[in-house]
N, CA, C, O and the ligand as a Tripos MOL2 file, in Angstrom:
@<TRIPOS>MOLECULE
protein
  229   227    58     0     0
PROTEIN
NO_CHARGES

@<TRIPOS>ATOM
      1 N          -1.9300   69.1800   28.8830 N.3       1 MET1
      2 CA         -2.7990   69.3610   30.0510 C.3       1 MET1
      3 C          -2.7180   70.8010   30.5300 C.2       1 MET1
      4 O          -1.6270   71.3170   30.7730 O.2       1 MET1
      5 N          -3.8480   71.4390   30.6630 N.am      2 LEU2
      6 CA         -3.9150   72.8240   31.0980 C.3       2 LEU2
      7 C          -3.6550   72.9120   32.6050 C.2       2 LEU2
      8 O          -4.2130   72.1400   33.3850 O.2       2 LEU2
      9 N          -2.7970   73.8670   33.0060 N.am      3 LEU3
     10 CA         -2.6150   74.1160   34.4260 C.3       3 LEU3
     11 C          -3.5650   75.2320   34.8510 C.2       3 LEU3
     12 O          -3.7070   76.2350   34.1520 O.2       3 LEU3
     13 N          -4.2080   75.0540   35.9890 N.am      4 THR4
     14 CA         -5.1120   76.0800   36.5120 C.3       4 THR4
     15 C          -4.6200   76.5310   37.8770 C.2       4 THR4
     16 O          -4.3480   75.7070   38.7490 O.2       4 THR4
     17 N          -4.5070   77.8430   38.0600 N.am      5 CYS5
     18 CA         -4.0640   78.3800   39.3430 C.3       5 CYS5
     19 C          -5.1160   78.1030   40.4090 C.2       5 CYS5
     20 O          -6.3010   78.3690   40.2060 O.2       5 CYS5
     21 N          -4.6720   77.5600   41.5600 N.am      6 ASP6
     22 CA         -5.5880   77.2570   42.6580 C.3       6 ASP6
     23 C          -6.2190   78.5090   43.2470 C.2       6 ASP6
     24 O          -7.2990   78.4480   43.8340 O.2       6 ASP6
     25 N          -5.5390   79.6550   43.0880 N.am      7 PHE7
     26 CA         -5.9660   80.8540   43.8030 C.3       7 PHE7
     27 C          -6.8080   81.7790   42.9450 C.2       7 PHE7
     28 O          -7.8320   82.2830   43.4060 O.2       7 PHE7
     29 N          -6.3910   82.0180   41.6850 N.am      8 CYS8
     30 CA         -7.1160   83.0010   40.8680 C.3       8 CYS8
     31 C          -7.7050   82.3730   39.6130 C.2       8 CYS8
     32 O          -8.3000   83.0770   38.7980 O.2       8 CYS8
     33 N          -7.5500   81.0480   39.4360 N.am      9 SER9
     34 CA         -8.1250   80.3310   38.2950 C.3       9 SER9
     35 C          -7.5260   80.7350   36.9480 C.2       9 SER9
     36 O          -8.1130   80.4580   35.9020 O.2       9 SER9
     37 N          -6.3530   81.3920   36.9660 N.am     10 ALA10
     38 CA         -5.6460   81.6520   35.7120 C.3      10 ALA10
     39 C          -5.1970   80.3100   35.1310 C.2      10 ALA10
     40 O          -4.9790   79.3530   35.8730 O.2      10 ALA10
     41 N          -5.0590   80.2410   33.8040 N.am     11 THR11
     42 CA         -4.6540   78.9880   33.1820 C.3      11 THR11
     43 C          -3.4580   79.2060   32.2730 C.2      11 THR11
     44 O          -3.2560   80.2980   31.7420 O.2      11 THR11
     45 N          -2.6620   78.1460   32.0970 N.am     12 VAL12
     46 CA         -1.5600   78.1550   31.1430 C.3      12 VAL12
     47 C          -1.4770   76.7650   30.5260 C.2      12 VAL12
     48 O          -1.6800   75.7550   31.2010 O.2      12 VAL12
     49 N          -1.1750   76.7330   29.2340 N.am     13 ASP13
     50 CA         -1.0630   75.4460   28.5460 C.3      13 ASP13
     51 C           0.4080   75.1560   28.2740 C.2      13 ASP13
     52 O           1.0180   75.8080   27.4270 O.2      13 ASP13
     53 N           0.9890   74.1830   28.9840 N.am     14 PRO14
     54 CA          2.4250   73.8950   28.8370 C.3      14 PRO14
     55 C           2.8120   73.4450   27.4320 C.2      14 PRO14
     56 O           3.9740   73.5680   27.0450 O.2      14 PRO14
     57 N           1.8600   72.9290   26.6660 N.am     15 THR15
     58 CA          2.2010   72.4570   25.3310 C.3      15 THR15
     59 C           2.3520   73.6160   24.3500 C.2      15 THR15
     60 O           3.1290   73.5220   23.4000 O.2      15 THR15
     61 N           1.6140   74.7150   24.5720 N.am     16 THR16
     62 CA          1.7260   75.8650   23.6760 C.3      16 THR16
     63 C           2.5590   76.9840   24.2820 C.2      16 THR16
     64 O           3.0660   77.8420   23.5590 O.2      16 THR16
     65 N           2.7070   76.9820   25.6200 N.am     17 ASP17
     66 CA          3.4350   78.0510   26.3050 C.3      17 ASP17
     67 C           4.3070   77.4780   27.4230 C.2      17 ASP17
     68 O           4.1000   77.7850   28.5970 O.2      17 ASP17
     69 N           5.2950   76.6360   27.0490 N.am     18 PRO18
     70 CA          6.1020   75.9560   28.0680 C.3      18 PRO18
     71 C           6.9100   76.9150   28.9300 C.2      18 PRO18
     72 O           7.1330   76.6410   30.1090 O.2      18 PRO18
     73 N           7.3560   78.0440   28.3600 N.am     19 ALA19
     74 CA          8.1660   78.9870   29.1340 C.3      19 ALA19
     75 C           7.3700   79.5680   30.2980 C.2      19 ALA19
     76 O           7.8870   79.6790   31.4090 O.2      19 ALA19
     77 N           6.1050   79.9410   30.0470 N.am     20 SER20
     78 CA          5.2630   80.4650   31.1180 C.3      20 SER20
     79 C           4.9230   79.3810   32.1320 C.2      20 SER20
     80 O           4.9130   79.6230   33.3390 O.2      20 SER20
     81 N           4.6450   78.1830   31.6250 N.am     21 ALA21
     82 CA          4.2800   77.0840   32.5250 C.3      21 ALA21
     83 C           5.4070   76.7800   33.5020 C.2      21 ALA21
     84 O           5.1520   76.3990   34.6440 O.2      21 ALA21
     85 N           6.6620   76.9450   33.0560 N.am     22 LEU22
     86 CA          7.8130   76.6570   33.9130 C.3      22 LEU22
     87 C           7.9130   77.6220   35.0910 C.2      22 LEU22
     88 O           8.4770   77.2850   36.1320 O.2      22 LEU22
     89 N           7.3600   78.8320   34.9200 N.am     23 THR23
     90 CA          7.4610   79.8240   35.9970 C.3      23 THR23
     91 C           6.4120   79.5880   37.0690 C.2      23 THR23
     92 O           6.4780   80.1880   38.1420 O.2      23 THR23
     93 N           5.4490   78.7230   36.7940 N.am     24 TRP24
     94 CA          4.4220   78.4360   37.7830 C.3      24 TRP24
     95 C           4.9770   77.5360   38.8880 C.2      24 TRP24
     96 O           5.9020   76.7570   38.6590 O.2      24 TRP24
     97 N           4.4100   77.6500   40.0720 N.am     25 SER25
     98 CA          4.7620   76.7460   41.1580 C.3      25 SER25
     99 C           3.7960   75.5730   41.1360 C.2      25 SER25
    100 O           2.6060   75.7440   40.8730 O.2      25 SER25
    101 N           4.3100   74.3860   41.4110 N.am     26 SER26
    102 CA          3.4080   73.2570   41.5370 C.3      26 SER26
    103 C           3.8180   72.4310   42.7460 C.2      26 SER26
    104 O           4.9960   72.3530   43.0950 O.2      26 SER26
    105 N           2.8350   71.8220   43.3720 N.am     27 SER27
    106 CA          3.1150   70.9820   44.5310 C.3      27 SER27
    107 C           2.1200   69.8360   44.5490 C.2      27 SER27
    108 O           1.0590   69.8960   43.9270 O.2      27 SER27
    109 N           2.4840   68.8020   45.2690 N.am     28 LEU28
    110 CA          1.6290   67.6290   45.3630 C.3      28 LEU28
    111 C           1.2410   67.4530   46.8270 C.2      28 LEU28
    112 O           2.0940   67.2240   47.6850 O.2      28 LEU28
    113 N          -0.0670   67.5640   47.1030 N.am     29 GLU29
    114 CA         -0.5300   67.3950   48.4750 C.3      29 GLU29
    115 C          -1.5840   66.3050   48.5060 C.2      29 GLU29
    116 O          -2.6070   66.3920   47.8270 O.2      29 GLU29
    117 N          -1.3230   65.2790   49.3010 N.am     30 ARG30
    118 CA         -2.2440   64.1320   49.4200 C.3      30 ARG30
    119 C          -2.6350   63.5950   48.0490 C.2      30 ARG30
    120 O          -3.7960   63.2570   47.8180 O.2      30 ARG30
    121 N          -1.6600   63.5160   47.1350 N.am     31 GLY31
    122 CA         -1.9090   62.9400   45.8350 C.3      31 GLY31
    123 C          -2.6090   63.8710   44.8620 C.2      31 GLY31
    124 O          -2.8970   63.4740   43.7330 O.2      31 GLY31
    125 N          -2.8930   65.1060   45.2760 N.am     32 VAL32
    126 CA         -3.5530   66.0710   44.3920 C.3      32 VAL32
    127 C          -2.5410   67.1430   43.9910 C.2      32 VAL32
    128 O          -1.8830   67.7350   44.8470 O.2      32 VAL32
    129 N          -2.4190   67.3890   42.6830 N.am     33 ALA33
    130 CA         -1.4830   68.3970   42.1970 C.3      33 ALA33
    131 C          -2.0930   69.7850   42.3420 C.2      33 ALA33
    132 O          -3.2490   70.0100   41.9840 O.2      33 ALA33
    133 N          -1.2980   70.7090   42.8710 N.am     34 HIS34
    134 CA         -1.7300   72.0970   42.9930 C.3      34 HIS34
    135 C          -0.8100   72.9620   42.1580 C.2      34 HIS34
    136 O           0.3980   72.7280   42.1120 O.2      34 HIS34
    137 N          -1.3720   73.9600   41.4990 N.am     35 HIS35
    138 CA         -0.5730   74.8650   40.6770 C.3      35 HIS35
    139 C          -0.8590   76.3020   41.0860 C.2      35 HIS35
    140 O          -1.9700   76.6490   41.4890 O.2      35 HIS35
    141 N           0.1860   77.1320   40.9680 N.am     36 MET36
    142 CA          0.0320   78.5270   41.3450 C.3      36 MET36
    143 C           0.7210   79.4080   40.3130 C.2      36 MET36
    144 O           1.8850   79.1800   39.9830 O.2      36 MET36
    145 N           0.0150   80.4140   39.8000 N.am     37 CYS37
    146 CA          0.6010   81.3030   38.7980 C.3      37 CYS37
    147 C           1.6290   82.2320   39.4550 C.2      37 CYS37
    148 O           1.7440   82.2740   40.6800 O.2      37 CYS37
    149 N           2.3630   82.9630   38.6390 N.am     38 VAL38
    150 CA          3.4560   83.7860   39.1560 C.3      38 VAL38
    151 C           2.9740   84.8740   40.1240 C.2      38 VAL38
    152 O           3.5500   85.0010   41.2050 O.2      38 VAL38
    153 N           1.9420   85.6680   39.7860 N.am     39 PRO39
    154 CA          1.4920   86.6960   40.7370 C.3      39 PRO39
    155 C           1.0610   86.1160   42.0820 C.2      39 PRO39
    156 O           1.3460   86.7000   43.1270 O.2      39 PRO39
    157 N           0.3710   84.9660   42.0640 N.am     40 CYS40
    158 CA         -0.0680   84.3470   43.3240 C.3      40 CYS40
    159 C           1.1240   83.7960   44.0920 C.2      40 CYS40
    160 O           1.1470   83.8680   45.3200 O.2      40 CYS40
    161 N           2.1230   83.2440   43.3880 N.am     41 THR41
    162 CA          3.3290   82.7590   44.0510 C.3      41 THR41
    163 C           4.0300   83.9000   44.7620 C.2      41 THR41
    164 O           4.4400   83.7680   45.9150 O.2      41 THR41
    165 N           4.1670   85.0320   44.0620 N.am     42 ARG42
    166 CA          4.8260   86.2050   44.6570 C.3      42 ARG42
    167 C           4.0600   86.6780   45.8810 C.2      42 ARG42
    168 O           4.6570   86.9990   46.9080 O.2      42 ARG42
    169 N           2.7260   86.7200   45.7700 N.am     43 ALA43
    170 CA          1.9020   87.1850   46.8830 C.3      43 ALA43
    171 C           2.0800   86.2720   48.0850 C.2      43 ALA43
    172 O           2.1550   86.7370   49.2220 O.2      43 ALA43
    173 N           2.1500   84.9460   47.8230 N.am     44 GLN44
    174 CA          2.2870   84.0160   48.9390 C.3      44 GLN44
    175 C           3.6700   84.1070   49.5670 C.2      44 GLN44
    176 O           3.8070   84.0150   50.7860 O.2      44 GLN44
    177 N           4.7030   84.2880   48.7330 N.am     45 VAL45
    178 CA          6.0600   84.4440   49.2630 C.3      45 VAL45
    179 C           6.1190   85.6670   50.1710 C.2      45 VAL45
    180 O           6.7470   85.6430   51.2290 O.2      45 VAL45
    181 N           5.4450   86.7510   49.7330 N.am     46 ARG46
    182 CA          5.4090   87.9600   50.5690 C.3      46 ARG46
    183 C           4.7500   87.6730   51.9010 C.2      46 ARG46
    184 O           5.2280   88.1300   52.9390 O.2      46 ARG46
    185 N           3.6450   86.9130   51.8880 N.am     47 ASP47
    186 CA          2.9570   86.5400   53.1230 C.3      47 ASP47
    187 C           3.8880   85.7790   54.0490 C.2      47 ASP47
    188 O           3.9690   86.0710   55.2420 O.2      47 ASP47
    189 N           4.6000   84.7870   53.4840 N.am     48 ILE48
    190 CA          5.4920   83.9570   54.2870 C.3      48 ILE48
    191 C           6.6140   84.8030   54.8610 C.2      48 ILE48
    192 O           6.9740   84.6590   56.0290 O.2      48 ILE48
    193 N           7.1750   85.7000   54.0260 N.am     49 GLU49
    194 CA          8.2630   86.5560   54.5000 C.3      49 GLU49
    195 C           7.7640   87.4970   55.5990 C.2      49 GLU49
    196 O           8.4860   87.7760   56.5560 O.2      49 GLU49
    197 N           6.5260   87.9830   55.4600 N.am     50 ALA50
    198 CA          5.9640   88.8590   56.4710 C.3      50 ALA50
    199 C           5.8200   88.1250   57.8020 C.2      50 ALA50
    200 O           6.0720   88.6980   58.8620 O.2      50 ALA50
    201 N           5.4150   86.8600   57.7420 N.am     51 LYS51
    202 CA          5.2720   86.0700   58.9710 C.3      51 LYS51
    203 C           6.6270   85.8360   59.6200 C.2      51 LYS51
    204 O           6.7630   85.9240   60.8410 O.2      51 LYS51
    205 N           7.6450   85.5340   58.7840 N.am     52 PHE52
    206 CA          8.9870   85.3410   59.3260 C.3      52 PHE52
    207 C           9.4710   86.6220   59.9940 C.2      52 PHE52
    208 O          10.0720   86.5880   61.0680 O.2      52 PHE52
    209 N           9.2020   87.7490   59.3470 N.am     53 ALA53
    210 CA          9.6550   89.0280   59.8770 C.3      53 ALA53
    211 C           8.9970   89.2940   61.2330 C.2      53 ALA53
    212 O           9.6370   89.8120   62.1480 O.2      53 ALA53
    213 N           7.7030   88.9340   61.3590 N.am     54 LEU54
    214 CA          7.0070   89.1260   62.6250 C.3      54 LEU54
    215 C           7.5930   88.2260   63.7050 C.2      54 LEU54
    216 O           7.7850   88.6510   64.8440 O.2      54 LEU54
    217 N           7.8780   86.9620   63.3320 N.am     55 ASN55
    218 CA          8.4090   86.0080   64.2990 C.3      55 ASN55
    219 C           9.8040   86.3850   64.7680 C.2      55 ASN55
    220 O          10.2030   86.0550   65.8850 O.2      55 ASN55
    221 N          10.5570   87.0880   63.8970 N.am     56 ALA56
    222 CA         11.9360   87.4080   64.2210 C.3      56 ALA56
    223 C          12.0200   88.5280   65.2600 C.2      56 ALA56
    224 O          13.0590   88.7190   65.8920 O.2      56 ALA56
    225 N          10.9210   89.2670   65.4310 N.am     57 ARG57
    226 CA         10.9630   90.3920   66.3660 C.3      57 ARG57
    227 C          10.9140   89.9290   67.8180 C.2      57 ARG57
    228 O          10.9410   90.7550   68.7300 O.2      57 ARG57
    229 ZN         -3.0470   82.8340   40.4280 Zn       58 ZN58
@<TRIPOS>BOND
     1     1     2 1
     2     2     3 1
     3     3     4 2
     4     3     5 am
     5     5     6 1
     6     6     7 1
     7     7     8 2
     8     7     9 am
     9     9    10 1
    10    10    11 1
    11    11    12 2
    12    11    13 am
    13    13    14 1
    14    14    15 1
    15    15    16 2
    16    15    17 am
    17    17    18 1
    18    18    19 1
    19    19    20 2
    20    19    21 am
    21    21    22 1
    22    22    23 1
    23    23    24 2
    24    23    25 am
    25    25    26 1
    26    26    27 1
    27    27    28 2
    28    27    29 am
    29    29    30 1
    30    30    31 1
    31    31    32 2
    32    31    33 am
    33    33    34 1
    34    34    35 1
    35    35    36 2
    36    35    37 am
    37    37    38 1
    38    38    39 1
    39    39    40 2
    40    39    41 am
    41    41    42 1
    42    42    43 1
    43    43    44 2
    44    43    45 am
    45    45    46 1
    46    46    47 1
    47    47    48 2
    48    47    49 am
    49    49    50 1
    50    50    51 1
    51    51    52 2
    52    51    53 am
    53    53    54 1
    54    54    55 1
    55    55    56 2
    56    55    57 am
    57    57    58 1
    58    58    59 1
    59    59    60 2
    60    59    61 am
    61    61    62 1
    62    62    63 1
    63    63    64 2
    64    63    65 am
    65    65    66 1
    66    66    67 1
    67    67    68 2
    68    67    69 am
    69    69    70 1
    70    70    71 1
    71    71    72 2
    72    71    73 am
    73    73    74 1
    74    74    75 1
    75    75    76 2
    76    75    77 am
    77    77    78 1
    78    78    79 1
    79    79    80 2
    80    79    81 am
    81    81    82 1
    82    82    83 1
    83    83    84 2
    84    83    85 am
    85    85    86 1
    86    86    87 1
    87    87    88 2
    88    87    89 am
    89    89    90 1
    90    90    91 1
    91    91    92 2
    92    91    93 am
    93    93    94 1
    94    94    95 1
    95    95    96 2
    96    95    97 am
    97    97    98 1
    98    98    99 1
    99    99   100 2
   100    99   101 am
   101   101   102 1
   102   102   103 1
   103   103   104 2
   104   103   105 am
   105   105   106 1
   106   106   107 1
   107   107   108 2
   108   107   109 am
   109   109   110 1
   110   110   111 1
   111   111   112 2
   112   111   113 am
   113   113   114 1
   114   114   115 1
   115   115   116 2
   116   115   117 am
   117   117   118 1
   118   118   119 1
   119   119   120 2
   120   119   121 am
   121   121   122 1
   122   122   123 1
   123   123   124 2
   124   123   125 am
   125   125   126 1
   126   126   127 1
   127   127   128 2
   128   127   129 am
   129   129   130 1
   130   130   131 1
   131   131   132 2
   132   131   133 am
   133   133   134 1
   134   134   135 1
   135   135   136 2
   136   135   137 am
   137   137   138 1
   138   138   139 1
   139   139   140 2
   140   139   141 am
   141   141   142 1
   142   142   143 1
   143   143   144 2
   144   143   145 am
   145   145   146 1
   146   146   147 1
   147   147   148 2
   148   147   149 am
   149   149   150 1
   150   150   151 1
   151   151   152 2
   152   151   153 am
   153   153   154 1
   154   154   155 1
   155   155   156 2
   156   155   157 am
   157   157   158 1
   158   158   159 1
   159   159   160 2
   160   159   161 am
   161   161   162 1
   162   162   163 1
   163   163   164 2
   164   163   165 am
   165   165   166 1
   166   166   167 1
   167   167   168 2
   168   167   169 am
   169   169   170 1
   170   170   171 1
   171   171   172 2
   172   171   173 am
   173   173   174 1
   174   174   175 1
   175   175   176 2
   176   175   177 am
   177   177   178 1
   178   178   179 1
   179   179   180 2
   180   179   181 am
   181   181   182 1
   182   182   183 1
   183   183   184 2
   184   183   185 am
   185   185   186 1
   186   186   187 1
   187   187   188 2
   188   187   189 am
   189   189   190 1
   190   190   191 1
   191   191   192 2
   192   191   193 am
   193   193   194 1
   194   194   195 1
   195   195   196 2
   196   195   197 am
   197   197   198 1
   198   198   199 1
   199   199   200 2
   200   199   201 am
   201   201   202 1
   202   202   203 1
   203   203   204 2
   204   203   205 am
   205   205   206 1
   206   206   207 1
   207   207   208 2
   208   207   209 am
   209   209   210 1
   210   210   211 1
   211   211   212 2
   212   211   213 am
   213   213   214 1
   214   214   215 1
   215   215   216 2
   216   215   217 am
   217   217   218 1
   218   218   219 1
   219   219   220 2
   220   219   221 am
   221   221   222 1
   222   222   223 1
   223   223   224 2
   224   223   225 am
   225   225   226 1
   226   226   227 1
   227   227   228 2
@<TRIPOS>SUBSTRUCTURE
     1 MET1         2 RESIDUE 1 A MET
     2 LEU2         6 RESIDUE 1 A LEU
     3 LEU3        10 RESIDUE 1 A LEU
     4 THR4        14 RESIDUE 1 A THR
     5 CYS5        18 RESIDUE 1 A CYS
     6 ASP6        22 RESIDUE 1 A ASP
     7 PHE7        26 RESIDUE 1 A PHE
     8 CYS8        30 RESIDUE 1 A CYS
     9 SER9        34 RESIDUE 1 A SER
    10 ALA10       38 RESIDUE 1 A ALA
    11 THR11       42 RESIDUE 1 A THR
    12 VAL12       46 RESIDUE 1 A VAL
    13 ASP13       50 RESIDUE 1 A ASP
    14 PRO14       54 RESIDUE 1 A PRO
    15 THR15       58 RESIDUE 1 A THR
    16 THR16       62 RESIDUE 1 A THR
    17 ASP17       66 RESIDUE 1 A ASP
    18 PRO18       70 RESIDUE 1 A PRO
    19 ALA19       74 RESIDUE 1 A ALA
    20 SER20       78 RESIDUE 1 A SER
    21 ALA21       82 RESIDUE 1 A ALA
    22 LEU22       86 RESIDUE 1 A LEU
    23 THR23       90 RESIDUE 1 A THR
    24 TRP24       94 RESIDUE 1 A TRP
    25 SER25       98 RESIDUE 1 A SER
    26 SER26      102 RESIDUE 1 A SER
    27 SER27      106 RESIDUE 1 A SER
    28 LEU28      110 RESIDUE 1 A LEU
    29 GLU29      114 RESIDUE 1 A GLU
    30 ARG30      118 RESIDUE 1 A ARG
    31 GLY31      122 RESIDUE 1 A GLY
    32 VAL32      126 RESIDUE 1 A VAL
    33 ALA33      130 RESIDUE 1 A ALA
    34 HIS34      134 RESIDUE 1 A HIS
    35 HIS35      138 RESIDUE 1 A HIS
    36 MET36      142 RESIDUE 1 A MET
    37 CYS37      146 RESIDUE 1 A CYS
    38 VAL38      150 RESIDUE 1 A VAL
    39 PRO39      154 RESIDUE 1 A PRO
    40 CYS40      158 RESIDUE 1 A CYS
    41 THR41      162 RESIDUE 1 A THR
    42 ARG42      166 RESIDUE 1 A ARG
    43 ALA43      170 RESIDUE 1 A ALA
    44 GLN44      174 RESIDUE 1 A GLN
    45 VAL45      178 RESIDUE 1 A VAL
    46 ARG46      182 RESIDUE 1 A ARG
    47 ASP47      186 RESIDUE 1 A ASP
    48 ILE48      190 RESIDUE 1 A ILE
    49 GLU49      194 RESIDUE 1 A GLU
    50 ALA50      198 RESIDUE 1 A ALA
    51 LYS51      202 RESIDUE 1 A LYS
    52 PHE52      206 RESIDUE 1 A PHE
    53 ALA53      210 RESIDUE 1 A ALA
    54 LEU54      214 RESIDUE 1 A LEU
    55 ASN55      218 RESIDUE 1 A ASN
    56 ALA56      222 RESIDUE 1 A ALA
    57 ARG57      226 RESIDUE 1 A ARG
    58 ZN58       229 GROUP 0 **** ****
């Protein structure tokens, strides 16, 4: 089953490229699986960290 990034539509095939597929983030929301590629995961982590940094001030 091909994984498709929710944000940039990048794809990875876990059957042919399991190592890359493992680095992707996946989550289950309301019974729907969401996948996120590595660059989008990093970008989102930065967003979350930026919000925490703002809240800490
Ligand atoms: Zn992506």
